[in-house]
Residue frames as qw, qx, qy, qz and C-alpha x, y, z in Angstrom:
[[0.586, 0.081, 0.519, 0.617, -57.13, 7.46, 252.77],
 [0.134, 0.586, -0.047, -0.798, -56.98, 10.62, 250.74],
 [0.727, 0.603, 0.200, -0.261, -58.51, 10.88, 247.24],
 [0.359, 0.769, -0.508, -0.146, -55.08, 11.26, 245.54],
 [0.266, -0.395, 0.873, -0.109, -53.81, 8.17, 247.34],
 [0.693, 0.265, 0.619, -0.259, -56.86, 6.17, 246.33],
 [0.631, 0.728, -0.065, -0.260, -56.47, 7.31, 242.70],
 [0.133, 0.653, -0.741, -0.079, -52.82, 6.18, 242.68],
 [0.458, -0.109, 0.861, -0.189, -53.82, 2.84, 244.12],
 [0.697, 0.517, 0.388, -0.312, -56.63, 2.56, 241.53],
 [0.432, 0.768, -0.405, -0.242, -54.15, 3.41, 238.74],
 [0.084, -0.467, 0.880, -0.016, -51.82, 0.64, 239.87],
 [0.579, 0.159, 0.753, -0.268, -54.73, -1.87, 240.03],
 [0.657, 0.663, 0.142, -0.331, -55.98, -0.85, 236.56],
 [0.295, 0.726, -0.588, -0.199, -52.55, -1.09, 235.01],
 [0.280, -0.264, 0.918, -0.097, -52.11, -4.52, 236.46],
 [0.639, 0.369, 0.608, -0.294, -55.53, -5.63, 235.17],
 [0.550, 0.751, -0.159, -0.328, -54.85, -4.14, 231.74],
 [0.006, -0.586, 0.799, 0.131, -51.55, -6.06, 231.68],
 [0.477, 0.028, 0.865, -0.149, -53.41, -9.34, 232.20],
 [0.627, 0.623, 0.330, -0.331, -55.87, -8.50, 229.41],
 [0.358, 0.770, -0.454, -0.269, -53.06, -7.69, 226.99],
 [0.197, -0.389, 0.900, 0.030, -51.28, -10.95, 227.91],
 [0.588, 0.289, 0.721, -0.226, -54.46, -12.92, 227.28],
 [0.577, 0.750, 0.064, -0.316, -55.03, -11.14, 223.93],
 [0.210, 0.730, -0.616, -0.206, -51.42, -11.87, 222.87],
 [0.243, -0.270, 0.932, -0.021, -51.36, -15.53, 223.83],
 [0.697, 0.328, 0.453, -0.448, -54.81, -16.48, 222.53],
 [0.688, 0.611, -0.229, -0.317, -53.80, -16.67, 218.86],
 [0.154, 0.564, -0.811, 0.023, -50.88, -18.93, 219.75],
 [0.854, -0.179, -0.409, -0.267, -53.08, -21.64, 221.33],
 [0.826, -0.558, 0.075, 0.019, -51.87, -23.83, 224.12],
 [0.205, 0.816, -0.535, 0.077, -48.17, -23.33, 224.67],
 [0.957, -0.041, -0.249, 0.144, -45.78, -26.26, 224.95],
 [0.191, -0.881, 0.393, -0.183, -43.11, -25.97, 227.55],
 [0.963, -0.095, 0.108, 0.227, -40.61, -28.70, 226.81],
 [0.505, -0.584, 0.313, 0.553, -36.86, -28.18, 226.66],
 [0.509, 0.134, 0.603, 0.600, -36.65, -28.64, 222.88],
 [0.150, 0.687, 0.506, 0.498, -39.21, -25.90, 222.09],
 [0.342, -0.714, -0.367, 0.488, -38.63, -23.48, 224.93],
 [0.242, -0.368, 0.198, 0.876, -36.62, -20.87, 222.90],
 [0.002, -0.246, -0.645, -0.723, -38.88, -21.00, 219.87],
 [0.254, -0.699, -0.668, -0.042, -41.99, -20.69, 222.08],
 [0.328, -0.652, -0.208, 0.651, -40.50, -17.72, 223.92],
 [0.183, -0.125, 0.417, 0.881, -39.70, -16.11, 220.60],
 [0.105, -0.474, -0.710, -0.509, -43.24, -16.58, 219.31],
 [0.320, -0.722, -0.560, 0.251, -44.64, -15.18, 222.53],
 [0.324, -0.577, -0.033, 0.749, -42.43, -12.12, 222.51],
 [0.173, 0.092, 0.550, 0.812, -43.31, -11.36, 218.88],
 [0.128, -0.692, -0.687, -0.184, -46.91, -10.63, 219.91],
 [0.117, 0.465, -0.103, 0.872, -47.39, -6.91, 220.44],
 [0.597, -0.635, -0.144, -0.469, -50.08, -7.36, 223.12],
 [0.854, -0.295, -0.284, 0.320, -47.58, -9.38, 225.12],
 [0.499, 0.185, -0.146, 0.834, -45.06, -6.61, 224.92],
 [0.241, -0.565, -0.107, -0.782, -47.75, -4.07, 225.82],
 [0.777, -0.542, -0.276, -0.162, -48.80, -6.22, 228.80],
 [0.769, -0.122, -0.256, 0.573, -45.26, -6.45, 230.02],
 [0.198, 0.383, -0.028, 0.902, -44.94, -2.68, 229.69],
 [0.508, -0.619, -0.194, -0.567, -48.14, -2.17, 231.72],
 [0.836, -0.413, -0.307, 0.189, -46.67, -4.40, 234.43],
 [0.563, 0.077, -0.199, 0.798, -43.54, -2.30, 234.60],
 [0.125, -0.486, -0.059, -0.863, -45.65, 0.88, 234.88],
 [0.688, -0.559, -0.332, -0.322, -47.85, -0.73, 237.50],
 [0.763, -0.249, -0.348, 0.484, -44.88, -1.54, 239.65],
 [0.305, 0.204, -0.116, 0.923, -43.71, 2.07, 239.52],
 [0.400, -0.515, -0.176, -0.738, -47.18, 3.37, 240.39],
 [0.797, -0.450, -0.401, -0.042, -47.49, 0.75, 243.14],
 [0.604, -0.051, -0.359, 0.710, -44.25, 1.91, 244.77],
 [0.053, -0.337, 0.036, -0.939, -45.65, 5.45, 244.88],
 [0.642, -0.472, -0.332, -0.504, -48.85, 4.10, 246.35],
 [0.802, -0.296, -0.448, 0.263, -47.00, 2.17, 249.05],
 [0.393, 0.163, -0.265, 0.866, -45.13, 5.28, 249.95],
 [0.243, -0.299, 0.001, -0.923, -48.47, 6.90, 250.82],
 [0.777, -0.282, -0.092, -0.555, -50.55, 4.18, 252.28],
 [0.520, -0.404, 0.726, -0.201, -50.23, 1.31, 254.66],
 [0.227, 0.226, -0.876, -0.360, -49.51, -1.97, 252.88],
 [0.115, 0.238, 0.922, -0.282, -52.27, -3.62, 254.97],
 [0.388, 0.616, 0.325, -0.604, -54.73, -1.22, 253.32],
 [0.315, 0.620, -0.431, -0.575, -53.25, -0.93, 249.87],
 [0.021, -0.230, 0.946, 0.228, -52.63, -4.65, 249.13],
 [0.366, 0.373, 0.815, -0.251, -56.23, -5.80, 249.54],
 [0.369, 0.677, 0.024, -0.637, -57.11, -3.20, 246.95],
 [0.030, 0.373, -0.809, -0.454, -55.29, -5.33, 244.42],
 [0.295, 0.240, 0.921, -0.082, -58.20, -7.73, 244.59],
 [0.421, 0.659, 0.207, -0.588, -60.27, -5.12, 242.67],
 [0.145, 0.472, -0.694, -0.524, -58.21, -6.26, 239.66],
 [0.175, 0.131, 0.974, 0.056, -60.14, -9.55, 239.77],
 [0.344, 0.654, 0.521, -0.427, -63.38, -7.64, 239.39],
 [0.266, 0.714, -0.284, -0.582, -62.04, -5.53, 236.51],
 [0.034, 0.313, -0.875, -0.369, -60.60, -8.63, 234.76],
 [0.310, 0.303, 0.892, -0.126, -63.74, -10.75, 235.20],
 [0.393, 0.740, 0.345, -0.423, -65.99, -8.09, 233.69],
 [0.213, 0.707, -0.449, -0.503, -63.47, -7.13, 230.94],
 [0.136, -0.194, 0.943, 0.235, -62.81, -10.81, 230.01],
 [0.400, 0.495, 0.738, -0.224, -66.58, -11.32, 229.72],
 [0.345, 0.821, 0.091, -0.446, -66.88, -8.26, 227.49],
 [0.146, 0.728, -0.553, -0.378, -63.68, -8.70, 225.40],
 [0.084, 0.345, -0.922, -0.154, -63.21, -12.45, 225.22],
 [0.716, -0.126, -0.400, -0.558, -66.68, -13.85, 225.83],
 [0.268, 0.097, -0.885, 0.370, -65.64, -15.61, 229.06],
 [0.447, -0.561, -0.678, -0.164, -68.41, -16.82, 231.32],
 [0.056, -0.272, 0.404, -0.872, -69.68, -14.52, 234.04],
 [0.531, -0.366, -0.728, -0.230, -72.09, -16.92, 235.74],
 [0.560, -0.740, -0.176, -0.328, -73.78, -16.69, 239.17],
 [0.832, -0.405, -0.123, 0.358, -70.82, -18.08, 241.08],
 [0.525, 0.178, 0.015, 0.832, -68.37, -15.54, 239.57],
 [0.159, -0.683, -0.173, -0.691, -70.87, -12.70, 240.17],
 [0.715, -0.673, -0.177, -0.067, -71.18, -13.85, 243.81],
 [0.772, -0.155, -0.074, 0.612, -67.38, -13.96, 244.07],
 [0.274, 0.455, 0.099, 0.842, -67.17, -10.43, 242.66],
 [0.429, -0.754, -0.188, -0.461, -69.78, -9.24, 245.26],
 [0.806, -0.523, -0.149, 0.234, -67.70, -10.79, 248.04],
 [0.624, 0.095, 0.000, 0.775, -64.56, -9.16, 246.82],
 [0.005, -0.609, -0.132, -0.782, -66.25, -5.75, 246.65],
 [0.640, -0.712, -0.194, -0.214, -67.69, -6.25, 250.14],
 [0.824, -0.306, -0.115, 0.462, -64.27, -7.28, 251.48],
 [0.431, 0.311, 0.033, 0.846, -62.54, -4.23, 249.95],
 [0.276, -0.723, -0.189, -0.604, -65.25, -2.03, 251.35],
 [0.770, -0.614, -0.171, 0.035, -64.79, -3.51, 254.86],
 [0.780, -0.092, -0.043, 0.618, -61.01, -3.28, 254.62],
 [0.303, 0.477, 0.103, 0.819, -61.06, 0.32, 253.54],
 [0.443, -0.810, -0.197, -0.330, -63.04, 1.40, 256.63],
 [0.252, 0.446, -0.596, 0.618, -60.93, 2.71, 259.48]]
């Protein structure tokens, strides 16, 4: 894989991870959402009024565009496993930004993901 292709894949992964973080930041102040028929429209309205939710959705749209470019340059069997790097980015960012736990089992999982991506990226 060439460096420009790797950078495009990395940009797609980061945009996807950033989208998740924005969505979490936007939904946190709302508390647990109720999804019953009577409150569905009002809940959707409250969710869509949060700017981080809108930013997260925008990042998703951008990530799809970047991902299409990435798939035009790399085998899907190589590019798709790289998406798991988003789990690593999100685990560390959620620990830093939201105070989520990053205990031994999550660190071990991150190490396994990194090892798997490394193995998959070898030709």
